[in-house]
PASEBA-1860 file (N, C-alpha, C; in nm, 3 decimals):
! residues 181
1> MRIGSWII> 0.362/-1.196/1.587/0.236/-1.171/1.520/0.222/-1.022/1.490 ~ 0.261/-0.938/1.584/0.249/-0.793/1.569/0.336/-0.743/1.454 ~ 0.461/-0.794/1.443/0.551/-0.752/1.337/0.498/-0.799/1.202 ~ 0.448/-0.922/1.195/0.393/-0.973/1.070/0.275/-0.892/1.023 ~ 0.187/-0.851/1.113/0.072/-0.767/1.077/0.119/-0.632/1.027 ~ 0.225/-0.577/1.089/0.278/-0.450/1.046/0.336/-0.461/0.905 ~ 0.407/-0.568/0.876/0.466/-0.589/0.743/0.357/-0.598/0.638 ~ 0.253/-0.676/0.665/0.144/-0.690/0.569/0.073/-0.557/0.548
9> GFALYVLI> 0.044/-0.485/0.656/-0.023/-0.355/0.644/0.059/-0.256/0.565 ~ 0.188/-0.249/0.592/0.275/-0.157/0.520/0.283/-0.193/0.372 ~ 0.297/-0.323/0.342/0.305/-0.367/0.202/0.177/-0.333/0.127 ~ 0.062/-0.356/0.189/-0.065/-0.320/0.125/-0.074/-0.170/0.101 ~ -0.032/-0.090/0.199/-0.034/0.055/0.183/0.051/0.098/0.065 ~ 0.174/0.045/0.056/0.263/0.081/-0.053/0.205/0.040/-0.187 ~ 0.153/-0.083/-0.195/0.099/-0.130/-0.322/-0.022/-0.052/-0.367 ~ -0.111/-0.019/-0.275/-0.233/0.052/-0.311/-0.206/0.200/-0.337
17> STGFADTP> -0.118/0.262/-0.258/-0.096/0.406/-0.270/-0.010/0.446/-0.388 ~ 0.063/0.351/-0.449/0.149/0.389/-0.559/0.070/0.428/-0.683 ~ -0.049/0.374/-0.701/-0.138/0.414/-0.809/-0.073/0.410/-0.946 ~ -0.014/0.299/-0.985/0.054/0.289/-1.112/-0.036/0.312/-1.233 ~ -0.164/0.281/-1.225/-0.248/0.287/-1.343/-0.393/0.314/-1.304 ~ -0.474/0.345/-1.405/-0.615/0.374/-1.383/-0.697/0.251/-1.351 ~ -0.663/0.137/-1.411/-0.744/0.016/-1.391/-0.658/-0.100/-1.343 ~ -0.617/-0.099/-1.220/-0.539/-0.211/-1.169/-0.625/-0.335/-1.151
25> RTGVAFSI> -0.562/-0.450/-1.149/-0.632/-0.575/-1.119/-0.591/-0.619/-0.980 ~ -0.683/-0.679/-0.911/-0.656/-0.735/-0.780/-0.709/-0.877/-0.777 ~ -0.664/-0.953/-0.680/-0.713/-1.089/-0.669/-0.675/-1.153/-0.538 ~ -0.726/-1.273/-0.520/-0.696/-1.353/-0.402/-0.661/-1.495/-0.448 ~ -0.583/-1.563/-0.365/-0.547/-1.702/-0.394/-0.547/-1.780/-0.264 ~ -0.579/-1.907/-0.275/-0.573/-1.999/-0.161/-0.482/-2.114/-0.202 ~ -0.387/-2.149/-0.114/-0.287/-2.250/-0.148/-0.272/-2.354/-0.036 ~ -0.242/-2.477/-0.078/-0.210/-2.584/0.015/-0.096/-2.668/-0.044
33> PVISKDPE> -0.008/-2.723/0.041/0.095/-2.811/-0.012/0.036/-2.947/-0.049 ~ 0.075/-2.998/-0.164/0.034/-3.131/-0.208/0.143/-3.231/-0.170 ~ 0.268/-3.191/-0.191/0.384/-3.271/-0.152/0.477/-3.178/-0.074 ~ 0.516/-3.220/0.046/0.612/-3.141/0.124/0.737/-3.224/0.148 ~ 0.850/-3.154/0.165/0.977/-3.224/0.182/1.042/-3.191/0.317 ~ 1.069/-3.065/0.342/1.137/-3.022/0.464/1.055/-2.917/0.536 ~ 1.024/-2.933/0.660/1.041/-3.054/0.741/0.939/-3.161/0.702 ~ 0.961/-3.283/0.750/0.867/-3.392/0.722/0.734/-3.366/0.790
41> YLHAYQLT> 0.630/-3.424/0.735/0.493/-3.416/0.789/0.442/-3.272/0.795 ~ 0.480/-3.192/0.696/0.442/-3.051/0.690/0.306/-3.035/0.625 ~ 0.225/-2.949/0.685/0.093/-2.914/0.632/0.078/-2.763/0.640 ~ -0.011/-2.707/0.559/-0.028/-2.561/0.561/-0.152/-2.520/0.484 ~ -0.190/-2.397/0.507/-0.282/-2.327/0.418/-0.233/-2.184/0.413 ~ -0.250/-2.122/0.296/-0.198/-1.988/0.275/-0.300/-1.906/0.198 ~ -0.324/-1.785/0.243/-0.413/-1.691/0.175/-0.329/-1.577/0.121 ~ -0.347/-1.545/-0.006/-0.267/-1.442/-0.072/-0.358/-1.338/-0.135
49> GWYQPALL> -0.324/-1.214/-0.116/-0.387/-1.105/-0.189/-0.284/-1.051/-0.287 ~ -0.329/-1.010/-0.405/-0.233/-0.958/-0.501/-0.287/-0.835/-0.572 ~ -0.193/-0.754/-0.620/-0.222/-0.629/-0.689/-0.140/-0.626/-0.816 ~ -0.205/-0.599/-0.929/-0.137/-0.597/-1.058/-0.168/-0.465/-1.128 ~ -0.072/-0.372/-1.131/-0.094/-0.245/-1.200/-0.110/-0.267/-1.350 ~ -0.203/-0.195/-1.412/-0.226/-0.209/-1.556/-0.099/-0.175/-1.635 ~ -0.018/-0.086/-1.582/0.107/-0.047/-1.648/0.201/-0.166/-1.667 ~ 0.192/-0.266/-1.579/0.282/-0.381/-1.586/0.217/-0.504/-1.648
57> LRKDARVY> 0.110/-0.485/-1.723/0.040/-0.594/-1.791/0.068/-0.586/-1.940 ~ 0.118/-0.694/-1.995/0.144/-0.705/-2.138/0.067/-0.825/-2.192 ~ 0.064/-0.837/-2.323/-0.010/-0.947/-2.384/0.042/-1.084/-2.340 ~ 0.175/-1.099/-2.334/0.234/-1.229/-2.301/0.301/-1.235/-2.165 ~ 0.293/-1.129/-2.087/0.359/-1.128/-1.955/0.293/-1.024/-1.865 ~ 0.314/-1.042/-1.736/0.269/-0.943/-1.639/0.355/-0.953/-1.514 ~ 0.354/-0.846/-1.439/0.419/-0.841/-1.309/0.313/-0.803/-1.208 ~ 0.304/-0.878/-1.099/0.212/-0.841/-0.993/0.279/-0.861/-0.858
65> FTVSAGHW> 0.219/-0.805/-0.754/0.277/-0.803/-0.621/0.184/-0.876/-0.524 ~ 0.243/-0.964/-0.443/0.163/-1.045/-0.351/0.194/-1.013/-0.206 ~ 0.092/-1.030/-0.123/0.105/-1.025/0.022/0.035/-1.150/0.072 ~ 0.108/-1.235/0.147/0.054/-1.365/0.189/0.062/-1.383/0.340 ~ -0.033/-1.460/0.390/-0.030/-1.504/0.529/-0.065/-1.653/0.527 ~ 0.018/-1.732/0.595/-0.006/-1.875/0.596/0.017/-1.934/0.734 ~ -0.053/-2.043/0.759/-0.034/-2.118/0.884/0.027/-2.253/0.847 ~ 0.142/-2.285/0.907/0.218/-2.405/0.875/0.231/-2.488/1.001
73> WVTNTNHN> 0.219/-2.621/0.989/0.232/-2.708/1.106/0.285/-2.845/1.064 ~ 0.345/-2.912/1.161/0.393/-3.049/1.143/0.313/-3.139/1.236 ~ 0.294/-3.264/1.196/0.212/-3.356/1.274/0.293/-3.464/1.344 ~ 0.427/-3.458/1.334/0.508/-3.564/1.393/0.568/-3.526/1.529 ~ 0.527/-3.415/1.588/0.583/-3.374/1.716/0.483/-3.288/1.793 ~ 0.501/-3.281/1.923/0.416/-3.196/2.005/0.483/-3.064/2.040 ~ 0.612/-3.051/2.014/0.681/-2.925/2.043/0.707/-2.848/1.914 ~ 0.697/-2.718/1.921/0.718/-2.631/1.805/0.640/-2.680/1.683
81> HSMNIYSV> 0.516/-2.715/1.705/0.440/-2.781/1.599/0.379/-2.686/1.495 ~ 0.380/-2.554/1.519/0.320/-2.465/1.418/0.386/-2.329/1.416 ~ 0.369/-2.260/1.305/0.415/-2.121/1.290/0.331/-2.054/1.182 ~ 0.333/-1.922/1.183/0.271/-1.843/1.078/0.382/-1.781/0.994 ~ 0.357/-1.768/0.865/0.454/-1.705/0.775/0.381/-1.595/0.699 ~ 0.440/-1.475/0.703/0.388/-1.359/0.631/0.491/-1.320/0.526 ~ 0.447/-1.296/0.403/0.545/-1.269/0.298/0.495/-1.163/0.200 ~ 0.591/-1.100/0.134/0.565/-1.007/0.024/0.658/-1.047/-0.091
89> SPILQFYF> 0.606/-1.040/-0.213/0.687/-1.085/-0.326/0.633/-1.029/-0.457 ~ 0.721/-0.983/-0.545/0.678/-0.958/-0.683/0.676/-1.091/-0.758 ~ 0.583/-1.106/-0.849/0.571/-1.228/-0.929/0.579/-1.190/-1.077 ~ 0.662/-1.260/-1.150/0.669/-1.246/-1.295/0.592/-1.362/-1.356 ~ 0.501/-1.332/-1.446/0.419/-1.436/-1.508/0.431/-1.424/-1.659 ~ 0.472/-1.535/-1.724/0.489/-1.539/-1.869/0.390/-1.638/-1.929 ~ 0.311/-1.591/-2.025/0.212/-1.676/-2.091/0.274/-1.747/-2.210 ~ 0.252/-1.880/-2.220/0.300/-1.959/-2.333/0.210/-1.939/-2.455
97> WNNPYFSP> 0.083/-1.928/-2.427/-0.017/-1.928/-2.533/-0.127/-1.835/-2.486 ~ -0.164/-1.741/-2.569/-0.260/-1.640/-2.530/-0.394/-1.667/-2.598 ~ -0.482/-1.734/-2.527/-0.614/-1.769/-2.577/-0.717/-1.700/-2.488 ~ -0.828/-1.654/-2.543/-0.926/-1.585/-2.460/-0.985/-1.671/-2.347 ~ -0.982/-1.802/-2.362/-1.046/-1.887/-2.261/-0.952/-1.983/-2.188 ~ -0.829/-1.998/-2.236/-0.733/-2.086/-2.170/-0.593/-2.035/-2.200 ~ -0.519/-1.994/-2.097/-0.386/-1.936/-2.114/-0.287/-1.997/-2.015 ~ -0.205/-2.094/-2.058/-0.104/-2.152/-1.969/0.011/-2.053/-1.947
105> FLNFGFGA> 0.073/-2.061/-1.828/0.179/-1.966/-1.795/0.284/-2.026/-1.703 ~ 0.396/-1.956/-1.692/0.504/-1.986/-1.599/0.513/-1.870/-1.500 ~ 0.522/-1.900/-1.371/0.533/-1.800/-1.263/0.672/-1.808/-1.201 ~ 0.728/-1.694/-1.166/0.850/-1.691/-1.087/0.841/-1.577/-0.988 ~ 0.876/-1.603/-0.862/0.874/-1.499/-0.761/0.987/-1.515/-0.661 ~ 1.035/-1.401/-0.612/1.138/-1.400/-0.509/1.106/-1.284/-0.416 ~ 1.089/-1.314/-0.286/1.051/-1.209/-0.194/1.104/-1.232/-0.054 ~ 1.044/-1.160/0.040/1.085/-1.165/0.179/0.971/-1.221/0.264
113> AYLSRTRL> 1.007/-1.289/0.373/0.907/-1.349/0.460/0.944/-1.329/0.606 ~ 0.842/-1.323/0.690/0.859/-1.318/0.834/0.801/-1.446/0.893 ~ 0.881/-1.521/0.967/0.838/-1.643/1.035/0.806/-1.609/1.180 ~ 0.687/-1.646/1.225/0.646/-1.611/1.361/0.728/-1.684/1.468 ~ 0.791/-1.795/1.431/0.878/-1.871/1.521/1.004/-1.909/1.445 ~ 1.110/-1.934/1.517/1.234/-1.976/1.450/1.246/-2.127/1.442 ~ 1.154/-2.199/1.506/1.157/-2.345/1.503/1.021/-2.399/1.457 ~ 1.029/-2.505/1.377/0.910/-2.578/1.335/0.944/-2.726/1.346
121> GDSNHGMH> 0.882/-2.793/1.442/0.919/-2.931/1.470/1.063/-2.936/1.515 ~ 1.142/-3.023/1.452/1.284/-3.035/1.486/1.372/-2.941/1.404 ~ 1.313/-2.863/1.314/1.391/-2.772/1.228/1.413/-2.639/1.297 ~ 1.537/-2.589/1.291/1.573/-2.459/1.345/1.605/-2.367/1.228 ~ 1.524/-2.264/1.210/1.540/-2.173/1.096/1.634/-2.058/1.129 ~ 1.679/-2.049/1.253/1.783/-1.955/1.290/1.737/-1.814/1.318 ~ 1.642/-1.764/1.244/1.595/-1.627/1.261/1.453/-1.613/1.207 ~ 1.390/-1.502/1.235/1.252/-1.480/1.191/1.244/-1.439/1.044
129> FAFQDQLG> 1.351/-1.385/0.987/1.351/-1.342/0.847/1.387/-1.459/0.757 ~ 1.321/-1.465/0.642/1.355/-1.565/0.541/1.330/-1.509/0.401 ~ 1.399/-1.565/0.305/1.370/-1.537/0.165/1.266/-1.639/0.120 ~ 1.180/-1.597/0.029/1.081/-1.687/-0.029/1.106/-1.692/-0.180 ~ 1.119/-1.810/-0.235/1.127/-1.821/-0.380/1.029/-1.928/-0.426 ~ 0.973/-1.903/-0.543/0.874/-1.998/-0.597/0.882/-2.000/-0.748 ~ 0.850/-2.116/-0.803/0.847/-2.137/-0.946/0.726/-2.224/-0.974 ~ 0.643/-2.183/-1.068/0.521/-2.259/-1.091/0.473/-2.258/-1.235
137> LGASVGKK> 0.389/-2.356/-1.265/0.317/-2.366/-1.392/0.169/-2.358/-1.361 ~ 0.097/-2.286/-1.444/-0.046/-2.274/-1.421/-0.120/-2.241/-1.549 ~ -0.249/-2.220/-1.533/-0.332/-2.181/-1.646/-0.445/-2.091/-1.595 ~ -0.473/-1.989/-1.674/-0.585/-1.900/-1.646/-0.698/-1.936/-1.741 ~ -0.819/-1.929/-1.691/-0.936/-1.956/-1.774/-1.034/-1.840/-1.757 ~ -1.122/-1.828/-1.853/-1.219/-1.719/-1.852/-1.176/-1.610/-1.947 ~ -1.273/-1.536/-1.998/-1.245/-1.434/-2.097/-1.148/-1.328/-2.045 ~ -1.156/-1.296/-1.917/-1.066/-1.197/-1.858/-0.958/-1.261/-1.771
145> RQFSVILS> -0.935/-1.392/-1.791/-0.836/-1.467/-1.712/-0.865/-1.454/-1.562 ~ -0.991/-1.460/-1.525/-1.026/-1.436/-1.385/-1.004/-1.555/-1.294 ~ -0.993/-1.676/-1.346/-0.968/-1.794/-1.262/-0.837/-1.859/-1.305 ~ -0.756/-1.899/-1.207/-0.629/-1.965/-1.237/-0.606/-2.081/-1.140 ~ -0.536/-2.182/-1.189/-0.488/-2.292/-1.108/-0.338/-2.298/-1.130 ~ -0.261/-2.306/-1.020/-0.116/-2.303/-1.029/-0.057/-2.418/-0.947 ~ 0.036/-2.491/-1.006/0.117/-2.591/-0.936/0.258/-2.533/-0.928 ~ 0.308/-2.518/-0.806/0.438/-2.453/-0.791/0.523/-2.522/-0.686
153> ALHYSNGS> 0.652/-2.492/-0.692/0.747/-2.530/-0.588/0.773/-2.404/-0.506 ~ 0.778/-2.421/-0.373/0.793/-2.307/-0.282/0.905/-2.338/-0.183 ~ 0.986/-2.238/-0.152/1.101/-2.259/-0.065/1.123/-2.136/0.022 ~ 1.145/-2.158/0.152/1.182/-2.052/0.246/1.318/-2.085/0.306 ~ 1.406/-1.986/0.313/1.538/-2.003/0.371/1.593/-1.867/0.410 ~ 1.678/-1.864/0.513/1.739/-1.736/0.549/1.864/-1.706/0.467 ~ 1.896/-1.789/0.371/2.008/-1.764/0.282/2.143/-1.763/0.353 ~ 2.154/-1.837/0.461/2.277/-1.845/0.542/2.316/-1.709/0.602
161> LCSVNSDI> 2.216/-1.627/0.632/2.243/-1.500/0.700/2.281/-1.522/0.846 ~ 2.251/-1.640/0.899/2.298/-1.676/1.033/2.351/-1.819/1.028 ~ 2.413/-1.863/1.135/2.481/-1.993/1.134/2.386/-2.112/1.120 ~ 2.259/-2.094/1.160/2.159/-2.201/1.149/2.067/-2.167/1.032 ~ 2.045/-2.265/0.942/1.966/-2.236/0.823/1.886/-2.357/0.776 ~ 1.795/-2.407/0.859/1.702/-2.510/0.811/1.603/-2.441/0.718 ~ 1.559/-2.511/0.618/1.466/-2.449/0.524/1.329/-2.515/0.531 ~ 1.235/-2.453/0.463/1.103/-2.511/0.441/1.092/-2.530/0.291
169> TVPLMLSV> 1.072/-2.654/0.248/1.066/-2.685/0.106/0.936/-2.758/0.075 ~ 0.863/-2.703/-0.020/0.739/-2.764/-0.068/0.754/-2.785/-0.219 ~ 0.787/-2.909/-0.263/0.807/-2.933/-0.407/0.680/-2.917/-0.490 ~ 0.562/-2.933/-0.428/0.438/-2.918/-0.504/0.330/-2.852/-0.418 ~ 0.296/-2.729/-0.457/0.193/-2.650/-0.389/0.082/-2.625/-0.490 ~ -0.042/-2.641/-0.447/-0.159/-2.617/-0.532/-0.224/-2.485/-0.490 ~ -0.244/-2.397/-0.587/-0.309/-2.268/-0.562/-0.425/-2.248/-0.658 ~ -0.535/-2.198/-0.606/-0.647/-2.154/-0.689/-0.660/-2.004/-0.668
177> QYASG> -0.684/-1.933/-0.778/-0.676/-1.788/-0.776/-0.796/-1.728/-0.847 ~ -0.843/-1.616/-0.793/-0.951/-1.540/-0.857/-0.905/-1.396/-0.876 ~ -0.930/-1.340/-0.994/-0.892/-1.202/-1.026/-1.016/-1.119/-1.053 ~ -1.013/-0.995/-1.008/-1.119/-0.900/-1.043/-1.057/-0.786/-1.123 ~ -1.140/-0.715/-1.194/-1.091/-0.601/-1.270/-1.057/-0.633/-1.411
END
């Protein structure tokens, strides 16, 4: 828990102190898995804060940086039934159609994560470090694109950095997002 808090604090410091632009956008998102695959009987909630420098905002695309904390648990066992995951990731977002009130988009992100435990249920993740990758479709609504709904696939794995490499796979994650600025 202490290392995860340090990672989140450091990532927030770096993102805020870099000062890429005069009018950055910030936001929050709340996510839950709709369909989970590995391990079985997986449940979670995740809170994400994000920072988007104005310098990296274009009409049809943007890059923003996320810091997430989530609580994950399985309901089919009494041992190793929960863990926390802390992650940082840049996200690339491409808009298909740029409308003032409805803008569908594609999200892609690849980052790093800290798992508070190396086991979740019967799965052994081998180490506390993991890569996080996600791919999603969503839409922003509102004149300033302040509200978004995203359906994404999410995956955590240590990338075979150690001999044991069970993953966490969520084929369908639902996220609701609010942006300010």
